[in-house]
SEDO-982329 format. One record per atom (N, C-alpha, C, CB): x, y, z; residue in one letter. Coordinates in steps of 0.05 Angstrom, whole numbers, padded with zeros to 5 digits, always signed. Glycine has a CB too. Example, Ala and Ser with C-alpha at 12.3 -4.5 7.8 and 13.67 -1.06 7.14 Angstrom:
% residues 2
+00264-00114+00156A +00246-00090+00156A +00264-00066+00156A +00226-00089+00181A +00257-00045+00142S +00273-00021+00143S +00258+00001+00157S +00282-00012+00114S 
END
This chain:
% residues 102
+00064-00172+01358X +00051-00168+01333X +00024-00182+01333X +00069-00180+01310X +00004-00168+01324X -00023-00180+01323X -00027-00196+01297X -00044-00158+01326X -00048-00211+01297X -00056-00227+01274X -00081-00215+01262X -00061-00257+01282X -00081-00210+01235X -00104-00200+01221X -00123-00224+01216X -00096-00186+01194X -00148-00221+01224X -00167-00242+01221X -00185-00238+01197X -00184-00245+01246X -00194-00260+01185X -00215-00259+01165X -00231-00285+01167X -00202-00256+01136X -00251-00288+01150X -00268-00312+01152X -00253-00338+01147X -00291-00309+01132X -00230-00337+01133X -00215-00361+01128X -00199-00370+01151X -00197-00357+01104X -00188-00352+01167X -00170-00360+01189X -00182-00357+01217X -00144-00344+01187X -00206-00347+01219X -00218-00341+01245X -00220-00366+01262X -00246-00329+01241X -00231-00387+01251X -00234-00412+01267X -00208-00423+01277X -00249-00433+01250X -00188-00425+01260X -00162-00436+01269X -00148-00418+01289X -00144-00440+01244X -00148-00391+01284X -00133-00373+01301X -00147-00367+01328X -00129-00347+01286X -00174-00367+01328X -00189-00359+01352X -00202-00383+01365X -00210-00338+01345X -00219-00397+01351X -00236-00418+01363X -00220-00443+01370X -00259-00425+01345X -00198-00448+01355X -00182-00471+01360X -00157-00466+01377X -00173-00482+01334X -00157-00444+01391X -00133-00437+01407X -00137-00444+01436X -00127-00407+01403X -00116-00455+01448X -00117-00462+01476X -00113-00438+01495X -00096-00484+01482X -00096-00419+01486X -00091-00395+01502X -00113-00375+01498X -00063-00383+01495X -00116-00356+01517X -00136-00334+01513X -00129-00319+01487X -00136-00316+01537X -00150-00311+01473X -00147-00295+01448X -00163-00270+01451X -00156-00312+01423X -00150-00247+01447X -00164-00221+01447X -00168-00213+01418X -00147-00199+01463X -00193-00208+01411X -00200-00199+01384X -00211-00171+01385X -00221-00219+01371X -00197-00153+01371X -00205-00125+01368X -00221-00122+01343X -00180-00106+01368X -00247-00117+01346X -00265-00112+01324X -00264-00082+01319X -00295-00122+01330X -00255-00074+01295X -00250-00045+01290X -00257-00039+01261X -00220-00039+01295X -00254-00013+01254X -00257-00003+01226X -00238+00020+01222X -00286+00005+01220X -00229+00024+01198X -00210+00045+01191X -00220+00073+01197X -00202+00044+01162X -00246+00078+01192X -00258+00104+01195X -00265+00111+01224X -00284+00105+01178X -00261+00093+01242X -00269+00096+01270X -00247+00110+01287X -00277+00069+01283X -00252+00134+01296X -00232+00149+01313X -00224+00134+01338X -00243+00175+01320X -00244+00125+01354X -00236+00110+01378X -00221+00084+01372X -00261+00103+01394X -00226+00072+01349X -00211+00048+01341X -00182+00055+01336X -00223+00035+01315X -00177+00078+01323X -00150+00087+01319X -00136+00093+01345X -00149+00112+01300X -00151+00104+01364X -00139+00109+01391X -00132+00083+01405X -00159+00126+01408X -00148+00062+01400X -00144+00037+01413X -00121+00021+01401X -00170+00021+01412X -00114+00026+01376X -00094+00010+01361X -00068+00008+01376X -00089+00022+01334X -00056+00030+01387X -00031+00028+01402X -00034+00011+01427X -00020+00055+01409X -00057+00012+01440X -00062-00004+01464X -00061-00034+01456X -00089+00003+01477X -00074-00041+01435X -00075-00069+01425X -00047-00078+01418X -00094-00072+01401X -00032-00061+01404X -00004-00068+01397X +00014-00072+01421X +00008-00046+01379X +00011-00055+01442X +00026-00058+01466X +00021-00085+01479X +00020-00035+01486X -00005-00092+01481X -00012-00118+01492X +00001-00141+01476X -00043-00122+01494X -00001-00139+01449X +00011-00159+01432X +00041-00162+01436X +00005-00153+01403X +00055-00140+01441X +00084-00140+01444X +00092-00150+01472X +00095-00113+01439X +00076-00144+01492X +00083-00149+01520X +00074-00175+01531X +00073-00127+01537X +00052-00186+01520X +00040-00210+01532X +00042-00234+01514X +00011-00204+01539X +00061-00252+01520X +00064-00276+01504X +00043-00297+01512X +00092-00287+01508X +00029-00293+01534X +00009-00312+01543X -00019-00307+01531X +00007-00312+01573X -00021-00286+01515X -00047-00279+01502X -00042-00276+01472X -00059-00253+01514X -00059-00288+01456X -00058-00283+01427X -00075-00258+01421X -00068-00308+01410X -00064-00240+01406X -00078-00215+01400X -00084-00213+01370X -00060-00190+01409X -00109-00208+01364X -00118-00208+01336X -00136-00183+01331X -00134-00233+01329X -00137-00176+01305X -00154-00153+01297X -00172-00163+01274X -00137-00129+01289X -00197-00154+01275X -00216-00160+01254X -00230-00135+01245X -00236-00181+01264X -00227-00129+01219X -00240-00105+01208X -00269-00111+01202X -00225-00096+01181X -00287-00098+01216X -00316-00104+01213X -00327-00097+01186X -00331-00089+01235X -00314-00078+01172X -00323-00071+01145X -00317-00094+01126X -00311-00045+01135X -00294-00107+01130X -00286-00130+01113X -00300-00156+01120X -00256-00133+01114X -00308-00159+01145X -00319-00184+01155X -00345-00179+01171X -00299-00199+01173X -00366-00167+01159X -00390-00161+01174X -00404-00186+01185X -00409-00146+01156X -00402-00209+01172X -00415-00233+01182X -00403-00242+01209X -00413-00255+01162X -00377-00240+01212X -00364-00247+01237X -00371-00227+01259X -00334-00249+01234X -00372-00202+01252X -00381-00181+01272X -00409-00187+01281X -00378-00153+01260X -00427-00193+01263X -00455-00199+01270X -00457-00224+01287X -00472-00202+01245X -00440-00244+01280X -00441-00270+01295X -00435-00265+01324X -00420-00289+01283X -00418-00245+01331X -00411-00240+01359X -00425-00215+01369X -00381-00238+01362X -00447-00207+01356X -00464-00184+01365X -00448-00158+01369X -00477-00191+01391X -00429-00153+01351X -00414-00128+01353X -00431-00106+01340X -00386-00131+01339X -00441-00088+01356X -00458-00066+01346X -00446-00039+01350X -00485-00067+01360X -00423-00038+01364X -00408-00013+01368X -00379-00020+01367X -00416+00001+01395X -00363-00002+01357X -00334-00007+01356X -00319+00016+01368X -00325-00011+01327X -00296+00012+01379X -00283-00014+01381X -00296-00033+01402X -00254-00011+01388X -00299-00058+01395X -00307-00079+01413X -00284-00098+01414X -00334-00093+01405X -00276-00105+01439X -00254-00125+01442X -00266-00148+01458X -00229-00112+01457X -00264-00172+01446X -00274-00196+01459X -00251-00214+01466X -00295-00210+01441X -00251-00225+01491X -00232-00245+01499X -00245-00272+01496X -00222-00239+01528X -00233-00289+01480X -00242-00317+01476X -00225-00335+01493X -00242-00325+01446X -00238-00353+01507X -00224-00374+01523X -00237-00400+01516X -00226-00368+01554X -00220-00419+01507X -00230-00445+01499X -00249-00444+01475X -00244-00458+01522X -00246-00424+01458X -00262-00421+01434X -00289-00407+01439X -00268-00448+01423X -00293-00398+01463X -00319-00384+01470X -00313-00356+01479X -00334-00400+01491X -00331-00337+01473X -00328-00310+01483X -00331-00310+01514X -00349-00290+01471X -00311-00300+01528X -00311-00300+01557X -00315-00273+01569X -00284-00312+01567X -00307-00252+01555X -00310-00224+01565X -00310-00205+01542X -00288-00217+01586X -00324-00183+01545X -00326-00163+01523X -00322-00135+01535X -00354-00164+01509X -00307-00119+01520X -00303-00091+01527X -00311-00074+01502X -00273-00085+01535X -00326-00053+01507X -00335-00035+01486X -00325-00007+01491X -00366-00035+01483X -00314+00005+01470X -00303+00032+01472X -00274+00032+01479X -00319+00048+01492X -00263+00056+01478X -00234+00060+01484X -00229+00055+01514X -00225+00088+01476X -00208+00040+01520X -00199+00036+01547X -00168+00037+01548X -00209+00008+01558X -00157+00044+01570X -00128+00042+01574X -00120+00013+01574X -00119+00057+01600X -00095+00008+01570X -00085-00020+01570X -00093-00034+01597X -00055-00021+01566X -00088-00020+01619X -00093-00032+01645X -00123-00038+01649X -00083-00014+01667X -00140-00019+01641X -00168-00023+01644X -00179-00045+01626X -00183+00004+01638X -00168-00046+01602X -00177-00066+01582X -00169-00094+01592X -00164-00061+01555X -00145-00098+01601X -00136-00124+01611X -00151-00132+01636X -00106-00124+01616X -00156-00113+01654X -00172-00119+01678X -00200-00128+01671X -00173-00095+01696X -00212-00115+01651X -00239-00122+01644X -00241-00149+01629X -00251-00100+01626X -00221-00154+01612X -00222-00179+01596X -00211-00204+01610X -00206-00174+01571X -00192-00200+01628X -00179-00223+01640X -00187-00228+01669X -00150-00220+01638X -00207-00213+01679X -00215-00215+01707X -00227-00243+01713X -00236-00194+01713X 
END
């Protein structure tokens, strides 16, 4: 199960986390984001070593801007509270994990 992020819980859930955190920046109207949703859910269900979160860019534009999200879906892997890797666009689960956790 993923965690829904907003400006109130972002710091505690992402920046204050010791384990890697994958944040899916998405929007309801975005077709590729909808294609990516099952991939994100699979990772959340299968990987207990990674925290998986979703952030709706329409609801939280300031957070999207803070991390330079200009296209969606953008998935950022945070390690130690810092962005460590970024993936833009739809990817398979294997390709996404390879890109983010390499």
